[in-house]
N, C-alpha and C positions, 0 to 999 in steps of 0.2 A: 317975518324972520324967525328962523328956528333957534330956540333958546339952548344955552349950554346944558341946562337940566335935561332937555329933550334929546339932545345929542348922547349924553352919558347915561341915560336911563337903561336899566338892565334889559337885556333882550329876553323874549319870551321862550322859556326853556321847554315849553310844550310844542314848540314848532321846530322841525328837524331839517337840517340842510344835508343832502347826500351828495357827495362829490365823486364823480367818475375819475379816479385818480390820473389814470394814463391819458385819458381824453383831454382833460385840462392841461396835462404836461405837454401836449403836442404844440401849444403856442411857443414854448421855449425850444422845443425840438426844431420847429421851423426856423427859428432864429439861430440854430447851431449854438445855443447857449450851454455852457458847461457848469456854470454856477447859477442856481435859480432858487434855491430853497426859501430864501427870506421873501423874495417877491411871490413866490407860489403861496406861501403861508399868508402873506398880507392879502393876496387875492380871495383866498378862501374866507378869511375873516371879514373882509370887506363885503363879500356876497352875503355872509350871515347877517351883517348889520343891515344891509339893504333890504333884506326879506324878514327882518326881525326874528331870526332863527337863534335861539339861545343854545341849541343843541346841534352838533356837527358829527357826521360820520363819513369815513372815507372808504369807499369800495374800490378794490383793486383787482386786476387780472393777474393770473400766475400760470403761464404756459398753455392757455386755452382750455376749452371745456372737454374734459375727460368724457363726460356723460354724452355730448353731442358726437364726439369722434367715435364713440363706441357703436352708436346707432347709425352713424354716416361717416365713414372714414375720410371722405374726401371734404369734410368741413373744414374750412379756411385753408385747404391745401394750396390754394393758389397764392397764398402770401409767401411760401417758401420760394416759389418760383420768382417771385418779384424781387427777392434779395439775394438770389443765388449768385449774381454777377457784381455784388456789392465790392466797391474798392476797399483797399486796406485802410485808406484815410477814413472812409465812412465807417467801417468797422470799429476802429478805434474810437470815433466820435461816439457811436452807440454805446460802447462800453462805459465811456465817460458818463453819457446821458443817464443810463440805467443806474449807475452808482450814485449819481446826484439825486435821481428820483428816490432811491432807497433812503438816502440821507434825508430827504424831505419828509418822507413818510415816518422815519424815525423821530424827527423833530415834532411831528404833528402828534405822535403818541406821547412824547415827552410833555406836551402841552396839555394832555388829558383827553384828546379826541381819539375815539376808537377807529383803529384802521384794521380793515377785514381783507385779507389776502390768504388764499389757500391754494395749494398745488392742484391744478387741473379745474379750477373754478374761475368763472368770469364774473366781472362786476355787476353785469346786468342782473344775475340771478341774486347776488347779495342785495341789490337795490329792491328786487321784486319781493324778497323775504322781509325786508324792513318795512316796506309798503304794506305787505299783507298783515303784518302784526303791529301796524301803527297805533291802533287803540290799545293793544296789550302794553305797549311801551309808553302809553299815555302821551301821544302826539296828537295834537289837534290837526296840525297842517304839515305837508312836506314839500320842500323844493328840491327837484332833481337838478343837478348842474352837469350838463353833458350836452354835446352837439349830436349825440348819437340818437337817431330817430326811433331806434328800437325801443328806447325808454318811453316813447309816447304810449306804448301799451300799458304803461302804468298810471298814465293820467286819469284822474277822476275829479269829483268835486272838492276832494281835500288833498289832491296832489298835482303839482304843475311842474313844468320843466322850463329851465333858462338855458339857452345856448350862448356860450361865451364866444362862438364863432360868428354868428348871425346877430347877436345882441337882441335876440327875440324871445319873448315869453310865450309858451304854449300852455293853454288851459283849455277846459272844454268849451269856453266861450270864444277862444281865439284859434280853435282847431282849423288848419288851413288846407287840409286834403279832402278831396271832393267825394269822401264816403263818410257815413257816421263814425265817430270814434269807436264805437263798439265793433265796427266792422273792419278796423284796421288790420286786425290779425288775418282775416279773410283775404284782405288786399294783398298782404305780404306773403301769404301762402300761395296765391295764385301767380304772383309775380316773381317769387323768389327773391334772393339776395346775392347779387353778384359779388359784393364785397366779401361776404362769408362763404362763397362758393356753393350757395344753396340754389339749386335749379328751380325755376318755376314752370308754369305750363307754357311751353313754345307758343308764340303768336298771341299770347294774352298779355296786353298792356294794360295801362290804368283805365282807359276807356271801356275796353271789353270786360276787365275785371268788374267795373262798376256796373256795367249792365247785367253781368251774371249775378252780382249781389242783389240788385234791385229785383231781378225776376225770381231768383231761387232762395235767396237769404244767405246764411252764413257758410263757413266752408263745409260744415257737416251736412247742412241741406243740400249743397251743391253734390257732394259725394253721394248722398242718398238718392239724388235724382238720376245718377249716372246708370246707364248710358243717356246722356241728354239727347233729345231729339233734334234733327237738323243736320243738313249736309255741309254747312260752313266749316271751313278748314280749322278754325279755332275751336269750334265745338267738338270736332273730331279729335283734336289735340287734348281737349279736357277729359274726354272719354278715355284716351289712351294713357294719360297720366293722372288718373284719378288716386291711384295709391300714393303718388308722390305728394298729394295734398294732405293726406294723413301724416306721412312722414314729416312734412314741413311744419305741421301743428306741433309735433313733439320737439322739433328743432327750434321753433320760434315762440311758442306760448310761454311766456315768462311767469305769468300768474299761476299757471297750472303745474309747470314741470320744475319749478325752482327747487322743490325738496330733493328730487333725483339729481339734479344739476350740482347742488351743493354737497349732498351726502350727510348721513345722520350724525356723525361726530362733528363736523363743522356746523351744522345746524344748532347742535347743543352748545357749542362754543360762542356762536354768534348771539344766541339767546341769552346766555349766562352773562356775557359782557354787556349787553344792552341793558339788561335789568341792573347790573351794577352801575352802569353809566347813568341810568335814569335815577339812581339813588345816590348820586355823587354829592348832591348838596344836602 
């Protein structure tokens, strides 16, 4: 039996919970909830207790990635098409939903948790920065809270992800995709991302992508070997779309390109606020 003392012991401030604010909010959007701030905050703090995280940071999107749209204007352009025929009732609900999400984020900040949102910056890149500077901010371990598998690019021995949708924990030991974790970026570059409107190599699915990785190595090795030998249609397709692979690296590699995606001034702001948050006690 767990004792009262164990239930109330202070959480480890050197463990950080990073919440993908919009991704978590989807659970209330799907329910058409207009008031959810209290439940949202309880969920965040419950997850922090579950993972013994005494520090919490909230990462949010604001208007999509300016950096990615500049190098690939079609980035996420498909989402505008999805909502162009939105009903008046749905439009009114979304307006109320985003107002409540802002209210939620304001309340989280009032409780002392840093909330990071910047025009033209995505939560993925903010999370990548916090992970990159984990040791500088004195965090021993990080839990990522999102169902977005793009964040799996950040997983390592000191970083894990929990999906509130599948209720699944993703760590290096529980990685469930049939390529090594370190080759996940290559897999994504080969396949593209239909949700973000990023094209992959036509004719290359997970099986062929895995075969290419096993034979040639990472995305740069594959590019360096182009033109690949062989007459198979998918091999020809790789050769024809080799430059797309390099563009996809710039669009998808969170670890390398987060500084460009966040911008110098925002980087300074995040760093200053995280240092102050680390010294809060």
